[in-house]
N, CA, C and O atoms as a Tinker XYZ file with bonds, in Angstrom:
   556  protein
     1  N      0.821000   -1.196000    0.000000    73     2
     2  CA     0.000000    0.000000    0.000000    64     1     3
     3  C      0.869000    1.266000    0.000000    63     2     4     5
     4  O      0.571000    2.231000   -0.704000    81     3
     5  N      1.943000    1.251000    0.795000    73     3     6
     6  CA     2.840000    2.402000    0.853000    64     5     7
     7  C      3.563000    2.576000   -0.477000    63     6     8     9
     8  O      3.669000    3.691000   -0.987000    81     7
     9  N      4.059000    1.480000   -1.036000    73     7    10
    10  CA     4.749000    1.532000   -2.328000    64     9    11
    11  C      3.805000    2.093000   -3.405000    63    10    12    13
    12  O      4.219000    2.904000   -4.233000    81    11
    13  N      2.558000    1.666000   -3.388000    73    11    14
    14  CA     1.575000    2.147000   -4.364000    64    13    15
    15  C      1.312000    3.639000   -4.185000    63    14    16    17
    16  O      1.264000    4.387000   -5.161000    81    15
    17  N      1.142000    4.070000   -2.929000    73    15    18
    18  CA     0.906000    5.495000   -2.658000    64    17    19
    19  C      2.067000    6.337000   -3.164000    63    18    20    21
    20  O      1.859000    7.415000   -3.721000    81    19
    21  N      3.278000    5.854000   -2.973000    73    19    22
    22  CA     4.453000    6.591000   -3.436000    64    21    23
    23  C      4.520000    6.626000   -4.963000    63    22    24    25
    24  O      4.657000    7.696000   -5.557000    81    23
    25  N      4.423000    5.469000   -5.589000    73    23    26
    26  CA     4.604000    5.410000   -7.046000    64    25    27
    27  C      3.497000    6.156000   -7.790000    63    26    28    29
    28  O      3.760000    6.740000   -8.842000    81    27
    29  N      2.294000    6.153000   -7.285000    73    27    30
    30  CA     1.193000    6.871000   -7.949000    64    29    31
    31  C      1.352000    8.395000   -7.872000    63    30    32    33
    32  O      0.736000    9.133000   -8.642000    81    31
    33  N      2.175000    8.846000   -6.947000    73    31    34
    34  CA     2.331000   10.287000   -6.752000    64    33    35
    35  C      3.734000   10.785000   -7.051000    63    34    36    37
    36  O      4.118000   11.874000   -6.624000    81    35
    37  N      4.493000    9.991000   -7.782000    73    35    38
    38  CA     5.807000   10.435000   -8.239000    64    37    39
    39  C      6.951000   10.168000   -7.282000    63    38    40    41
    40  O      8.054000   10.672000   -7.496000    81    39
    41  N      6.724000    9.391000   -6.235000    73    39    42
    42  CA     7.783000    9.061000   -5.290000    64    41    43
    43  C      8.292000    7.654000   -5.535000    63    42    44    45
    44  O      7.800000    6.947000   -6.415000    81    43
    45  N      9.267000    7.258000   -4.760000    73    43    46
    46  CA     9.762000    5.884000   -4.852000    64    45    47
    47  C     10.185000    5.418000   -3.468000    63    46    48    49
    48  O     10.545000    6.221000   -2.608000    81    47
    49  N     10.135000    4.112000   -3.271000    73    47    50
    50  CA    10.475000    3.524000   -1.988000    64    49    51
    51  C     11.954000    3.182000   -1.971000    63    50    52    53
    52  O     12.438000    2.453000   -2.837000    81    51
    53  N     12.668000    3.702000   -0.993000    73    51    54
    54  CA    14.104000    3.438000   -0.854000    64    53    55
    55  C     14.309000    2.264000    0.099000    63    54    56    57
    56  O     13.369000    1.801000    0.744000    81    55
    57  N     15.534000    1.798000    0.175000    73    55    58
    58  CA    15.865000    0.715000    1.102000    64    57    59
    59  C     15.668000    1.196000    2.537000    63    58    60    61
    60  O     15.796000    2.390000    2.809000    81    59
    61  N     15.356000    0.279000    3.460000    73    59    62
    62  CA    15.168000    0.675000    4.862000    64    61    63
    63  C     16.384000    1.439000    5.403000    63    62    64    65
    64  O     17.530000    1.042000    5.197000    81    63
    65  N     16.106000    2.523000    6.087000    73    63    66
    66  CA    17.112000    3.384000    6.731000    64    65    67
    67  C     18.089000    4.048000    5.767000    63    66    68    69
    68  O     19.124000    4.552000    6.202000    81    67
    69  N     17.787000    4.063000    4.474000    73    67    70
    70  CA    18.726000    4.652000    3.516000    64    69    71
    71  C     18.779000    6.179000    3.599000    63    70    72    73
    72  O     19.740000    6.780000    3.117000    81    71
    73  N     17.784000    6.811000    4.189000    73    71    74
    74  CA    17.808000    8.269000    4.345000    64    73    75
    75  C     17.761000    8.681000    5.820000    63    74    76    77
    76  O     17.587000    9.859000    6.131000    81    75
    77  N     17.912000    7.727000    6.711000    73    75    78
    78  CA    17.846000    8.019000    8.146000    64    77    79
    79  C     18.911000    9.024000    8.571000    63    78    80    81
    80  O     18.701000    9.785000    9.516000    81    79
    81  N     20.047000    9.033000    7.885000    73    79    82
    82  CA    21.122000    9.966000    8.246000    64    81    83
    83  C     20.726000   11.425000    8.020000    63    82    84    85
    84  O     21.397000   12.329000    8.520000    81    83
    85  N     19.656000   11.663000    7.281000    73    83    86
    86  CA    19.204000   13.023000    7.008000    64    85    87
    87  C     18.342000   13.601000    8.140000    63    86    88    89
    88  O     17.965000   14.773000    8.099000    81    87
    89  N     18.032000   12.777000    9.145000    73    87    90
    90  CA    17.141000   13.199000   10.219000    64    89    91
    91  C     17.764000   12.884000   11.573000    63    90    92    93
    92  O     18.493000   11.904000   11.728000    81    91
    93  N     17.457000   13.743000   12.557000    73    91    94
    94  CA    17.910000   13.546000   13.932000    64    93    95
    95  C     16.702000   13.446000   14.845000    63    94    96    97
    96  O     15.739000   14.199000   14.698000    81    95
    97  N     16.754000   12.521000   15.780000    73    95    98
    98  CA    15.667000   12.375000   16.755000    64    97    99
    99  C     15.794000   13.513000   17.760000    63    98   100   101
   100  O     16.838000   13.681000   18.390000    81    99
   101  N     14.727000   14.290000   17.904000    73    99   102
   102  CA    14.724000   15.454000   18.796000    64   101   103
   103  C     13.415000   15.507000   19.578000    63   102   104   105
   104  O     12.412000   14.915000   19.179000    81   103
   105  N     13.444000   16.213000   20.679000    73   103   106
   106  CA    12.234000   16.527000   21.407000    64   105   107
   107  C     11.720000   17.871000   20.900000    63   106   108   109
   108  O     12.488000   18.823000   20.772000    81   107
   109  N     10.426000   17.948000   20.614000    73   107   110
   110  CA     9.842000   19.173000   20.068000    64   109   111
   111  C      8.605000   19.549000   20.876000    63   110   112   113
   112  O      7.677000   18.754000   21.023000    81   111
   113  N      8.608000   20.779000   21.399000    73   111   114
   114  CA     7.465000   21.301000   22.144000    64   113   115
   115  C      7.016000   22.591000   21.453000    63   114   116   117
   116  O      7.825000   23.479000   21.188000    81   115
   117  N      5.725000   22.678000   21.170000    73   115   118
   118  CA     5.153000   23.874000   20.543000    64   117   119
   119  C      4.390000   24.673000   21.601000    63   118   120   121
   120  O      3.470000   24.165000   22.241000    81   119
   121  N      4.791000   25.932000   21.768000    73   119   122
   122  CA     4.191000   26.818000   22.771000    64   121   123
   123  C      3.584000   28.024000   22.060000    63   122   124   125
   124  O      4.268000   28.676000   21.271000    81   123
   125  N      2.312000   28.336000   22.321000    73   123   126
   126  CA     1.717000   29.526000   21.704000    64   125   127
   127  C      2.477000   30.784000   22.116000    63   126   128   129
   128  O      2.915000   30.910000   23.260000    81   127
   129  N      2.626000   31.704000   21.180000    73   127   130
   130  CA     3.362000   32.944000   21.476000    64   129   131
   131  C      2.675000   33.765000   22.558000    63   130   132   133
   132  O      3.333000   34.538000   23.253000    81   131
   133  N      1.379000   33.612000   22.709000    73   131   134
   134  CA     0.649000   34.367000   23.718000    64   133   135
   135  C      1.073000   33.975000   25.132000    63   134   136   137
   136  O      0.872000   34.743000   26.073000    81   135
   137  N      1.657000   32.788000   25.289000    73   135   138
   138  CA     2.066000   32.302000   26.612000    64   137   139
   139  C      3.240000   33.095000   27.179000    63   138   140   141
   140  O      3.152000   33.639000   28.280000    81   139
   141  N      4.344000   33.162000   26.426000    73   139   142
   142  CA     5.572000   33.790000   26.915000    64   141   143
   143  C      6.369000   34.358000   25.745000    63   142   144   145
   144  O      6.168000   33.973000   24.593000    81   143
   145  N      7.265000   35.270000   26.056000    73   143   146
   146  CA     8.189000   35.780000   25.042000    64   145   147
   147  C      9.309000   34.765000   24.842000    63   146   148   149
   148  O      9.467000   33.837000   25.636000    81   147
   149  N     10.072000   34.945000   23.792000    73   147   150
   150  CA    11.189000   34.037000   23.514000    64   149   151
   151  C     12.207000   34.071000   24.653000    63   150   152   153
   152  O     12.704000   33.024000   25.070000    81   151
   153  N     12.518000   35.258000   25.157000    73   151   154
   154  CA    13.485000   35.392000   26.251000    64   153   155
   155  C     13.000000   34.690000   27.523000    63   154   156   157
   156  O     13.777000   34.030000   28.212000    81   155
   157  N     11.703000   34.842000   27.827000    73   155   158
   158  CA    11.148000   34.181000   29.012000    64   157   159
   159  C     11.230000   32.660000   28.869000    63   158   160   161
   160  O     11.574000   31.958000   29.819000    81   159
   161  N     10.915000   32.164000   27.683000    73   159   162
   162  CA    10.991000   30.720000   27.454000    64   161   163
   163  C     12.424000   30.209000   27.566000    63   162   164   165
   164  O     12.670000   29.142000   28.127000    81   163
   165  N     13.370000   30.984000   27.024000    73   163   166
   166  CA    14.777000   30.586000   27.119000    64   165   167
   167  C     15.205000   30.415000   28.569000    63   166   168   169
   168  O     15.893000   29.454000   28.912000    81   167
   169  N     14.794000   31.353000   29.419000    73   167   170
   170  CA    15.142000   31.263000   30.837000    64   169   171
   171  C     14.582000   29.992000   31.467000    63   170   172   173
   172  O     15.225000   29.391000   32.328000    81   171
   173  N     13.404000   29.586000   31.050000    73   171   174
   174  CA    12.744000   28.414000   31.629000    64   173   175
   175  C     13.375000   27.111000   31.152000    63   174   176   177
   176  O     13.581000   26.198000   31.952000    81   175
   177  N     13.687000   27.010000   29.851000    73   175   178
   178  CA    14.038000   25.706000   29.284000    64   177   179
   179  C     15.531000   25.464000   29.037000    63   178   180   181
   180  O     15.923000   24.317000   28.820000    81   179
   181  N     16.365000   26.486000   29.062000    73   179   182
   182  CA    17.784000   26.280000   28.753000    64   181   183
   183  C     18.466000   25.302000   29.710000    63   182   184   185
   184  O     19.183000   24.402000   29.272000    81   183
   185  N     18.247000   25.476000   30.995000    73   183   186
   186  CA    18.896000   24.577000   31.956000    64   185   187
   187  C     18.342000   23.169000   31.889000    63   186   188   189
   188  O     19.002000   22.227000   32.329000    81   187
   189  N     17.140000   23.003000   31.345000    73   187   190
   190  CA    16.534000   21.679000   31.220000    64   189   191
   191  C     17.079000   20.932000   30.007000    63   190   192   193
   192  O     16.833000   19.735000   29.858000    81   191
   193  N     17.818000   21.627000   29.139000    73   191   194
   194  CA    18.420000   20.944000   28.001000    64   193   195
   195  C     17.938000   21.389000   26.639000    63   194   196   197
   196  O     18.279000   20.761000   25.636000    81   195
   197  N     17.155000   22.455000   26.568000    73   195   198
   198  CA    16.700000   22.935000   25.267000    64   197   199
   199  C     17.882000   23.426000   24.442000    63   198   200   201
   200  O     18.804000   24.046000   24.972000    81   199
   201  N     17.851000   23.145000   23.138000    73   199   202
   202  CA    18.928000   23.561000   22.243000    64   201   203
   203  C     18.620000   24.874000   21.547000    63   202   204   205
   204  O     19.496000   25.721000   21.371000    81   203
   205  N     17.357000   25.034000   21.151000    73   203   206
   206  CA    16.990000   26.245000   20.410000    64   205   207
   207  C     15.492000   26.478000   20.479000    63   206   208   209
   208  O     14.711000   25.576000   20.781000    81   207
   209  N     15.118000   27.712000   20.191000    73   207   210
   210  CA    13.717000   28.091000   20.075000    64   209   211
   211  C     13.549000   28.723000   18.705000    63   210   212   213
   212  O     14.267000   29.657000   18.348000    81   211
   213  N     12.588000   28.203000   17.935000    73   211   214
   214  CA    12.342000   28.689000   16.577000    64   213   215
   215  C     10.987000   29.370000   16.496000    63   214   216   217
   216  O     10.042000   28.974000   17.178000    81   215
   217  N     10.899000   30.384000   15.671000    73   215   218
   218  CA     9.664000   31.128000   15.449000    64   217   219
   219  C      8.833000   30.414000   14.393000    63   218   220   221
   220  O      9.272000   30.275000   13.251000    81   219
   221  N      7.640000   29.959000   14.759000    73   219   222
   222  CA     6.735000   29.273000   13.846000    64   221   223
   223  C      5.427000   30.045000   13.717000    63   222   224   225
   224  O      4.348000   29.477000   13.882000    81   223
   225  N      5.524000   31.331000   13.426000    73   223   226
   226  CA     4.312000   32.141000   13.242000    64   225   227
   227  C      3.643000   32.453000   14.558000    63   226   228   229
   228  O      4.073000   33.355000   15.277000    81   227
   229  N      2.581000   31.711000   14.887000    73   227   230
   230  CA     1.832000   31.945000   16.116000    64   229   231
   231  C      2.375000   31.153000   17.300000    63   230   232   233
   232  O      1.864000   31.271000   18.413000    81   231
   233  N      3.411000   30.346000   17.062000    73   231   234
   234  CA     3.951000   29.481000   18.108000    64   233   235
   235  C      5.478000   29.545000   18.145000    63   234   236   237
   236  O      6.133000   29.948000   17.184000    81   235
   237  N      6.013000   29.131000   19.291000    73   235   238
   238  CA     7.442000   28.916000   19.443000    64   237   239
   239  C      7.685000   27.415000   19.394000    63   238   240   241
   240  O      6.950000   26.647000   20.015000    81   239
   241  N      8.699000   26.997000   18.667000    73   239   242
   242  CA     9.088000   25.588000   18.639000    64   241   243
   243  C     10.351000   25.454000   19.487000    63   242   244   245
   244  O     11.388000   26.042000   19.178000    81   243
   245  N     10.246000   24.674000   20.555000    73   243   246
   246  CA    11.396000   24.435000   21.425000    64   245   247
   247  C     11.968000   23.067000   21.067000    63   246   248   249
   248  O     11.268000   22.055000   21.118000    81   247
   249  N     13.249000   23.053000   20.706000    73   247   250
   250  CA    13.908000   21.823000   20.268000    64   249   251
   251  C     14.951000   21.419000   21.302000    63   250   252   253
   252  O     15.715000   22.251000   21.792000    81   251
   253  N     14.968000   20.129000   21.623000    73   251   254
   254  CA    15.960000   19.584000   22.549000    64   253   255
   255  C     16.397000   18.211000   22.054000    63   254   256   257
   256  O     15.795000   17.651000   21.138000    81   255
   257  N     17.439000   17.680000   22.662000    73   255   258
   258  CA    17.786000   16.288000   22.396000    64   257   259
   259  C     16.625000   15.437000   22.896000    63   258   260   261
   260  O     15.924000   15.823000   23.831000    81   259
   261  N     16.426000   14.297000   22.281000    73   259   262
   262  CA    15.325000   13.422000   22.686000    64   261   263
   263  C     15.469000   13.010000   24.152000    63   262   264   265
   264  O     14.468000   12.825000   24.845000    81   263
   265  N     16.700000   12.866000   24.623000    73   263   266
   266  CA    16.933000   12.468000   26.015000    64   265   267
   267  C     16.582000   13.574000   27.012000    63   266   268   269
   268  O     16.338000   13.288000   28.185000    81   267
   269  N     16.552000   14.837000   26.563000    73   267   270
   270  CA    16.212000   15.968000   27.436000    64   269   271
   271  C     14.760000   16.405000   27.299000    63   270   272   273
   272  O     14.324000   17.346000   27.962000    81   271
   273  N     14.026000   15.732000   26.451000    73   271   274
   274  CA    12.661000   16.117000   26.128000    64   273   275
   275  C     11.762000   16.179000   27.368000    63   274   276   277
   276  O     11.044000   17.162000   27.557000    81   275
   277  N     11.791000   15.157000   28.202000    73   275   278
   278  CA    10.934000   15.122000   29.389000    64   277   279
   279  C     11.308000   16.250000   30.348000    63   278   280   281
   280  O     10.424000   16.872000   30.938000    81   279
   281  N     12.598000   16.523000   30.511000    73   279   282
   282  CA    13.045000   17.601000   31.404000    64   281   283
   283  C     12.561000   18.963000   30.905000    63   282   284   285
   284  O     12.155000   19.805000   31.706000    81   283
   285  N     12.601000   19.185000   29.593000    73   283   286
   286  CA    12.136000   20.457000   29.022000    64   285   287
   287  C     10.634000   20.609000   29.239000    63   286   288   289
   288  O     10.160000   21.667000   29.653000    81   287
   289  N      9.899000   19.548000   28.957000    73   287   290
   290  CA     8.441000   19.590000   29.152000    64   289   291
   291  C      8.103000   19.814000   30.621000    63   290   292   293
   292  O      7.189000   20.577000   30.933000    81   291
   293  N      8.822000   19.164000   31.521000    73   291   294
   294  CA     8.589000   19.336000   32.964000    64   293   295
   295  C      8.900000   20.757000   33.412000    63   294   296   297
   296  O      8.182000   21.318000   34.240000    81   295
   297  N      9.971000   21.346000   32.870000    73   295   298
   298  CA    10.322000   22.729000   33.220000    64   297   299
   299  C      9.207000   23.683000   32.810000    63   298   300   301
   300  O      8.886000   24.619000   33.543000    81   299
   301  N      8.623000   23.454000   31.656000    73   299   302
   302  CA     7.498000   24.289000   31.203000    64   301   303
   303  C      6.295000   24.119000   32.125000    63   302   304   305
   304  O      5.643000   25.097000   32.492000    81   303
   305  N      6.007000   22.878000   32.495000    73   303   306
   306  CA     4.870000   22.621000   33.379000    64   305   307
   307  C      5.073000   23.268000   34.737000    63   306   308   309
   308  O      4.147000   23.869000   35.282000    81   307
   309  N      6.276000   23.152000   35.290000    73   307   310
   310  CA     6.573000   23.753000   36.595000    64   309   311
   311  C      6.459000   25.271000   36.553000    63   310   312   313
   312  O      6.109000   25.893000   37.556000    81   311
   313  N      6.751000   25.876000   35.398000    73   311   314
   314  CA     6.654000   27.331000   35.246000    64   313   315
   315  C      5.230000   27.769000   34.904000    63   314   316   317
   316  O      4.960000   28.963000   34.770000    81   315
   317  N      4.326000   26.808000   34.766000    73   315   318
   318  CA     2.927000   27.130000   34.460000    64   317   319
   319  C      2.692000   27.523000   33.019000    63   318   320   321
   320  O      1.735000   28.237000   32.719000    81   319
   321  N      3.560000   27.061000   32.112000    73   319   322
   322  CA     3.423000   27.390000   30.691000    64   321   323
   323  C      2.636000   26.281000   30.000000    63   322   324   325
   324  O      3.014000   25.110000   30.054000    81   323
   325  N      1.542000   26.661000   29.353000    73   323   326
   326  CA     0.757000   25.704000   28.575000    64   325   327
   327  C      1.382000   25.540000   27.196000    63   326   328   329
   328  O      1.846000   26.515000   26.604000    81   327
   329  N      1.397000   24.321000   26.686000    73   327   330
   330  CA     1.938000   24.069000   25.358000    64   329   331
   331  C      0.903000   23.342000   24.510000    63   330   332   333
   332  O      0.046000   22.628000   25.029000    81   331
   333  N      0.996000   23.533000   23.209000    73   331   334
   334  CA     0.047000   22.912000   22.286000    64   333   335
   335  C      0.360000   21.444000   22.045000    63   334   336   337
   336  O     -0.544000   20.610000   21.997000    81   335
   337  N      1.640000   21.131000   21.895000    73   335   338
   338  CA     2.033000   19.743000   21.658000    64   337   339
   339  C      3.442000   19.525000   22.167000    63   338   340   341
   340  O      4.244000   20.454000   22.261000    81   339
   341  N      3.722000   18.280000   22.492000    73   339   342
   342  CA     5.053000   17.892000   22.951000    64   341   343
   343  C      5.274000   16.458000   22.512000    63   342   344   345
   344  O      4.517000   15.562000   22.883000    81   343
   345  N      6.318000   16.245000   21.719000    73   343   346
   346  CA     6.561000   14.898000   21.219000    64   345   347
   347  C      8.018000   14.727000   20.813000    63   346   348   349
   348  O      8.724000   15.695000   20.531000    81   347
   349  N      8.446000   13.479000   20.790000    73   347   350
   350  CA     9.739000   13.149000   20.206000    64   349   351
   351  C      9.499000   13.028000   18.711000    63   350   352   353
   352  O      8.529000   12.396000   18.291000    81   351
   353  N     10.354000   13.614000   17.913000    73   351   354
   354  CA    10.142000   13.673000   16.477000    64   353   355
   355  C     11.474000   13.579000   15.743000    63   354   356   357
   356  O     12.539000   13.645000   16.356000    81   355
   357  N     11.402000   13.427000   14.446000    73   355   358
   358  CA    12.605000   13.453000   13.614000    64   357   359
   359  C     12.635000   14.779000   12.870000    63   358   360   361
   360  O     11.703000   15.106000   12.135000    81   359
   361  N     13.708000   15.545000   13.061000    73   359   362
   362  CA    13.881000   16.817000   12.370000    64   361   363
   363  C     14.997000   16.663000   11.348000    63   362   364   365
   364  O     15.990000   15.984000   11.610000    81   363
   365  N     14.842000   17.288000   10.185000    73   363   366
   366  CA    15.874000   17.153000    9.150000    64   365   367
   367  C     17.170000   17.844000    9.560000    63   366   368   369
   368  O     17.150000   18.925000   10.148000    81   367
   369  N     18.303000   17.204000    9.241000    73   367   370
   370  CA    19.593000   17.811000    9.513000    64   369   371
   371  C     19.940000   18.841000    8.442000    63   370   372   373
   372  O     20.733000   19.752000    8.679000    81   371
   373  N     19.341000   18.689000    7.267000    73   371   374
   374  CA    19.470000   19.698000    6.206000    64   373   375
   375  C     18.174000   19.699000    5.408000    63   374   376   377
   376  O     17.535000   18.661000    5.239000    81   375
   377  N     17.799000   20.866000    4.925000    73   375   378
   378  CA    16.570000   20.970000    4.149000    64   377   379
   379  C     16.905000   21.260000    2.697000    63   378   380   381
   380  O     17.890000   21.929000    2.386000    81   379
   381  N     16.054000   20.734000    1.809000    73   379   382
   382  CA    16.241000   20.907000    0.372000    64   381   383
   383  C     15.185000   21.895000   -0.125000    63   382   384   385
   384  O     13.990000   21.625000   -0.005000    81   383
   385  N     15.607000   23.043000   -0.682000    73   383   386
   386  CA    14.627000   24.003000   -1.209000    64   385   387
   387  C     13.905000   23.407000   -2.420000    63   386   388   389
   388  O     14.526000   22.794000   -3.288000    81   387
   389  N     12.608000   23.592000   -2.462000    73   387   390
   390  CA    11.791000   23.040000   -3.545000    64   389   391
   391  C     11.210000   24.143000   -4.412000    63   390   392   393
   392  O     10.806000   25.194000   -3.912000    81   391
   393  N     11.170000   23.897000   -5.714000    73   391   394
   394  CA    10.471000   24.805000   -6.617000    64   393   395
   395  C      8.993000   24.425000   -6.609000    63   394   396   397
   396  O      8.582000   23.535000   -5.864000    81   395
   397  N      8.204000   25.092000   -7.428000    73   395   398
   398  CA     6.762000   24.879000   -7.434000    64   397   399
   399  C      6.407000   23.433000   -7.762000    63   398   400   401
   400  O      5.567000   22.837000   -7.089000    81   399
   401  N      7.029000   22.868000   -8.777000    73   399   402
   402  CA     6.718000   21.491000   -9.177000    64   401   403
   403  C      7.164000   20.497000   -8.109000    63   402   404   405
   404  O      6.444000   19.545000   -7.807000    81   403
   405  N      8.344000   20.713000   -7.539000    73   403   406
   406  CA     8.823000   19.840000   -6.473000    64   405   407
   407  C      7.928000   19.906000   -5.245000    63   406   408   409
   408  O      7.680000   18.889000   -4.598000    81   407
   409  N      7.446000   21.097000   -4.925000    73   407   410
   410  CA     6.557000   21.279000   -3.779000    64   409   411
   411  C      5.234000   20.556000   -4.009000    63   410   412   413
   412  O      4.714000   19.902000   -3.105000    81   411
   413  N      4.692000   20.674000   -5.217000    73   411   414
   414  CA     3.442000   19.980000   -5.540000    64   413   415
   415  C      3.608000   18.477000   -5.371000    63   414   416   417
   416  O      2.757000   17.808000   -4.784000    81   415
   417  N      4.706000   17.958000   -5.890000    73   415   418
   418  CA     4.985000   16.527000   -5.819000    64   417   419
   419  C      5.120000   16.076000   -4.366000    63   418   420   421
   420  O      4.546000   15.061000   -3.972000    81   419
   421  N      5.883000   16.834000   -3.568000    73   419   422
   422  CA     6.067000   16.459000   -2.170000    64   421   423
   423  C      4.740000   16.485000   -1.416000    63   422   424   425
   424  O      4.462000   15.583000   -0.626000    81   423
   425  N      3.930000   17.495000   -1.649000    73   423   426
   426  CA     2.638000   17.600000   -0.971000    64   425   427
   427  C      1.748000   16.418000   -1.333000    63   426   428   429
   428  O      1.092000   15.846000   -0.462000    81   427
   429  N      1.720000   16.041000   -2.629000    73   427   430
   430  CA     0.918000   14.882000   -3.054000    64   429   431
   431  C      1.385000   13.599000   -2.363000    63   430   432   433
   432  O      0.570000   12.813000   -1.881000    81   431
   433  N      2.700000   13.398000   -2.321000    73   431   434
   434  CA     3.244000   12.186000   -1.704000    64   433   435
   435  C      2.932000   12.158000   -0.207000    63   434   436   437
   436  O      2.500000   11.129000    0.314000    81   435
   437  N      3.146000   13.265000    0.480000    73   435   438
   438  CA     2.885000   13.326000    1.919000    64   437   439
   439  C      1.408000   13.071000    2.210000    63   438   440   441
   440  O      1.078000   12.312000    3.122000    81   439
   441  N      0.518000   13.700000    1.442000    73   439   442
   442  CA    -0.914000   13.492000    1.651000    64   441   443
   443  C     -1.302000   12.039000    1.415000    63   442   444   445
   444  O     -2.094000   11.480000    2.173000    81   443
   445  N     -0.754000   11.422000    0.372000    73   443   446
   446  CA    -1.058000   10.014000    0.084000    64   445   447
   447  C     -0.572000    9.118000    1.217000    63   446   448   449
   448  O     -1.270000    8.184000    1.612000    81   447
   449  N      0.609000    9.392000    1.738000    73   447   450
   450  CA     1.128000    8.580000    2.838000    64   449   451
   451  C      0.322000    8.782000    4.119000    63   450   452   453
   452  O      0.040000    7.820000    4.834000    81   451
   453  N     -0.048000   10.028000    4.408000    73   451   454
   454  CA    -0.833000   10.299000    5.614000    64   453   455
   455  C     -2.215000    9.670000    5.548000    63   454   456   457
   456  O     -2.802000    9.367000    6.587000    81   455
   457  N     -2.747000    9.467000    4.349000    73   455   458
   458  CA    -4.058000    8.831000    4.183000    64   457   459
   459  C     -4.009000    7.317000    4.387000    63   458   460   461
   460  O     -5.048000    6.679000    4.555000    81   459
   461  N     -2.814000    6.743000    4.372000    73   459   462
   462  CA    -2.659000    5.296000    4.517000    64   461   463
   463  C     -2.773000    4.877000    5.983000    63   462   464   465
   464  O     -2.186000    5.508000    6.862000    81   463
   465  N     -3.520000    3.824000    6.237000    73   463   466
   466  CA    -3.652000    3.300000    7.599000    64   465   467
   467  C     -2.358000    2.653000    8.091000    63   466   468   469
   468  O     -2.166000    2.487000    9.295000    81   467
   469  N     -1.477000    2.288000    7.168000    73   467   470
   470  CA    -0.228000    1.623000    7.524000    64   469   471
   471  C      0.871000    2.607000    7.938000    63   470   472   473
   472  O      1.922000    2.183000    8.416000    81   471
   473  N      0.647000    3.901000    7.764000    73   471   474
   474  CA     1.670000    4.912000    8.043000    64   473   475
   475  C      1.305000    5.659000    9.325000    63   474   476   477
   476  O      0.191000    6.164000    9.471000    81   475
   477  N      2.265000    5.719000   10.249000    73   475   478
   478  CA     2.034000    6.420000   11.503000    64   477   479
   479  C      2.482000    7.872000   11.433000    63   478   480   481
   480  O      1.745000    8.765000   11.852000    81   479
   481  N      3.683000    8.122000   10.909000    73   479   482
   482  CA     4.242000    9.470000   10.836000    64   481   483
   483  C      4.943000    9.650000    9.499000    63   482   484   485
   484  O      5.458000    8.693000    8.921000    81   483
   485  N      4.957000   10.883000    9.016000    73   483   486
   486  CA     5.661000   11.220000    7.781000    64   485   487
   487  C      6.592000   12.388000    8.080000    63   486   488   489
   488  O      6.168000   13.402000    8.635000    81   487
   489  N      7.872000   12.240000    7.707000    73   487   490
   490  CA     8.862000   13.287000    7.905000    64   489   491
   491  C      9.443000   13.644000    6.546000    63   490   492   493
   492  O      9.625000   12.775000    5.692000    81   491
   493  N      9.729000   14.911000    6.351000    73   491   494
   494  CA    10.285000   15.365000    5.081000    64   493   495
   495  C     11.359000   16.423000    5.325000    63   494   496   497
   496  O     11.344000   17.123000    6.338000    81   495
   497  N     12.274000   16.523000    4.392000    73   495   498
   498  CA    13.291000   17.564000    4.489000    64   497   499
   499  C     13.134000   18.588000    3.367000    63   498   500   501
   500  O     14.046000   19.370000    3.102000    81   499
   501  N     11.977000   18.580000    2.711000    73   499   502
   502  CA    11.690000   19.569000    1.679000    64   501   503
   503  C     11.347000   20.906000    2.299000    63   502   504   505
   504  O     10.587000   20.976000    3.265000    81   503
   505  N     11.905000   21.964000    1.746000    73   503   506
   506  CA    11.677000   23.319000    2.252000    64   505   507
   507  C     10.923000   24.109000    1.192000    63   506   508   509
   508  O     11.453000   24.377000    0.114000    81   507
   509  N      9.688000   24.478000    1.501000    73   507   510
   510  CA     8.859000   25.244000    0.572000    64   509   511
   511  C      8.891000   26.702000    1.016000    63   510   512   513
   512  O      8.404000   27.039000    2.096000    81   511
   513  N      9.464000   27.563000    0.184000    73   511   514
   514  CA     9.576000   28.984000    0.533000    64   513   515
   515  C      8.209000   29.651000    0.514000    63   514   516   517
   516  O      7.253000   29.121000   -0.052000    81   515
   517  N      8.128000   30.820000    1.140000    73   515   518
   518  CA     6.873000   31.582000    1.156000    64   517   519
   519  C      6.436000   31.951000   -0.258000    63   518   520   521
   520  O      5.242000   31.960000   -0.558000    81   519
   521  N      7.411000   32.258000   -1.139000    73   519   522
   522  CA     7.086000   32.616000   -2.521000    64   521   523
   523  C      6.449000   31.442000   -3.255000    63   522   524   525
   524  O      5.471000   31.619000   -3.981000    81   523
   525  N      7.001000   30.241000   -3.068000    73   523   526
   526  CA     6.447000   29.040000   -3.714000    64   525   527
   527  C      5.075000   28.732000   -3.141000    63   526   528   529
   528  O      4.168000   28.345000   -3.878000    81   527
   529  N      4.911000   28.901000   -1.825000    73   527   530
   530  CA     3.589000   28.691000   -1.226000    64   529   531
   531  C      2.556000   29.649000   -1.804000    63   530   532   533
   532  O      1.414000   29.262000   -2.050000    81   531
   533  N      2.955000   30.894000   -2.021000    73   531   534
   534  CA     2.044000   31.881000   -2.618000    64   533   535
   535  C      1.650000   31.454000   -4.040000    63   534   536   537
   536  O      0.491000   31.590000   -4.431000    81   535
   537  N      2.626000   30.934000   -4.816000    73   535   538
   538  CA     2.322000   30.449000   -6.149000    64   537   539
   539  C      1.350000   29.287000   -6.111000    63   538   540   541
   540  O      0.440000   29.203000   -6.935000    81   539
   541  N      1.543000   28.390000   -5.153000    73   539   542
   542  CA     0.647000   27.230000   -5.018000    64   541   543
   543  C     -0.754000   27.664000   -4.635000    63   542   544   545
   544  O     -1.736000   27.081000   -5.095000    81   543
   545  N     -0.853000   28.686000   -3.793000    73   543   546
   546  CA    -2.163000   29.189000   -3.388000    64   545   547
   547  C     -2.924000   29.804000   -4.564000    63   546   548   549
   548  O     -4.151000   29.736000   -4.626000    81   547
   549  N     -2.177000   30.405000   -5.493000    73   547   550
   550  CA    -2.800000   31.005000   -6.671000    64   549   551
   551  C     -3.430000   29.958000   -7.591000    63   550   552   553
   552  O     -4.422000   30.221000   -8.271000    81   551
   553  N     -2.825000   28.756000   -7.598000    73   551   554
   554  CA    -3.339000   27.665000   -8.437000    64   553   555
   555  C     -4.564000   27.113000   -7.827000    63   554   556
   556  O     -5.161000   26.184000   -8.372000    81   555
């Protein structure tokens, strides 16, 4: 089913773990910006093992090593900070910029995989710029 979803949408199935080196297991916590400022969050989570805080529009993404994930989440809870999600995830070690056609293809493949009952999670290292997203929205 996975092979079919990939091939019908322009993807292909690689050997097991053949692209695993492109991703790192990390702890990821998403905190609404309304909760705290970036500086306030840094004070709370740095000693717990957080590596970085990224701006995701309406939310802050706090990234840590997977082994420090529980400590970071606990530090937020102890400080009374509500978070939207907290999970161990795979983040790309490098991202590949995509043009309009590449972005369309990646979106089709990801949607097909997410629709499959056999797939639990989908990770990608494709980077769709704001300009390409605007072009896709026009279509």
